[in-house]
Wavefront OBJ file of the C-alpha trace (Angstrom):
o trace
v -24.346 -12.267 298.679
v -27.088 -14.756 297.885
v -27.009 -16.252 294.454
v -30.233 -17.686 292.949
v -30.182 -20.491 290.555
v -32.816 -20.706 287.918
v -32.710 -23.950 285.898
v -32.349 -23.339 282.179
v -35.650 -23.915 280.306
v -35.423 -26.912 277.976
v -36.230 -26.083 274.371
v -37.194 -28.638 271.810
v -36.701 -28.241 268.023
v -37.918 -30.597 265.337
v -35.530 -32.147 262.942
v -35.584 -34.480 259.932
v -33.142 -37.371 259.624
v -32.437 -40.581 257.672
v -29.901 -43.328 257.607
v -27.657 -43.577 254.487
v -26.581 -46.876 252.979
v -23.088 -46.413 254.556
v -24.687 -46.406 258.069
v -24.227 -42.662 258.654
v -27.161 -40.488 259.777
v -27.983 -37.299 257.851
v -30.364 -34.623 258.924
v -31.287 -30.983 259.437
v -33.212 -28.733 261.832
v -36.663 -28.146 260.326
v -36.370 -24.454 260.777
v -32.988 -24.439 258.850
v -33.697 -26.955 256.029
v -30.872 -25.834 253.848
v -28.241 -26.856 256.404
v -27.616 -30.539 256.677
v -25.235 -32.288 259.007
v -24.269 -35.942 259.584
v -23.303 -38.159 262.486
v -21.899 -41.721 262.938
v -24.939 -42.492 265.123
v -28.283 -40.856 265.764
v -26.988 -39.413 269.023
v -23.902 -37.969 267.177
v -26.194 -36.392 264.676
v -28.282 -34.827 267.425
v -25.147 -33.327 268.956
v -24.177 -31.813 265.590
v -27.711 -30.462 265.242
v -27.441 -28.861 268.740
v -24.260 -27.234 267.587
v -25.861 -25.861 264.424
v -28.795 -24.446 266.421
v -26.459 -22.702 268.879
v -24.419 -21.211 266.100
v -27.441 -20.051 263.999
v -29.354 -18.685 266.913
v -26.525 -16.838 268.571
v -25.262 -14.994 265.531
v -26.742 -12.959 262.743
v -25.239 -14.884 259.833
v -26.030 -13.386 256.404
v -27.773 -15.787 253.960
v -29.109 -18.201 256.469
v -32.691 -18.963 255.432
v -34.998 -19.883 258.243
v -38.604 -21.357 258.244
v -41.144 -19.858 260.737
v -44.906 -19.937 261.125
v -47.447 -17.091 261.309
v -51.115 -16.965 262.194
v -53.259 -15.977 259.244
v -56.836 -16.217 260.437
l 1 2 3 4 5 6 7 8 9 10 11 12 13 14 15 16 17 18 19 20 21 22 23 24 25 26 27 28 29 30 31 32 33 34 35 36 37 38 39 40 41 42 43 44 45 46 47 48 49 50 51 52 53 54 55 56 57 58 59 60 61 62 63 64 65 66 67 68 69 70 71 72 73
């Protein structure tokens, strides 16, 4: 049997972050602004944000507020 491999399409998500006085990075995915996470480094923060995105987009979790865009004109 021939198996075809299709590379997974890369998805990009915007996030907001800042560095605290203790050196840790805090941030959130812009589409889920109520749910902050932190990391010891910027790369660590990004990994935690990827985990949040996977969790929030793979499950219907009650009470998760999400920001979206619509066209109005």
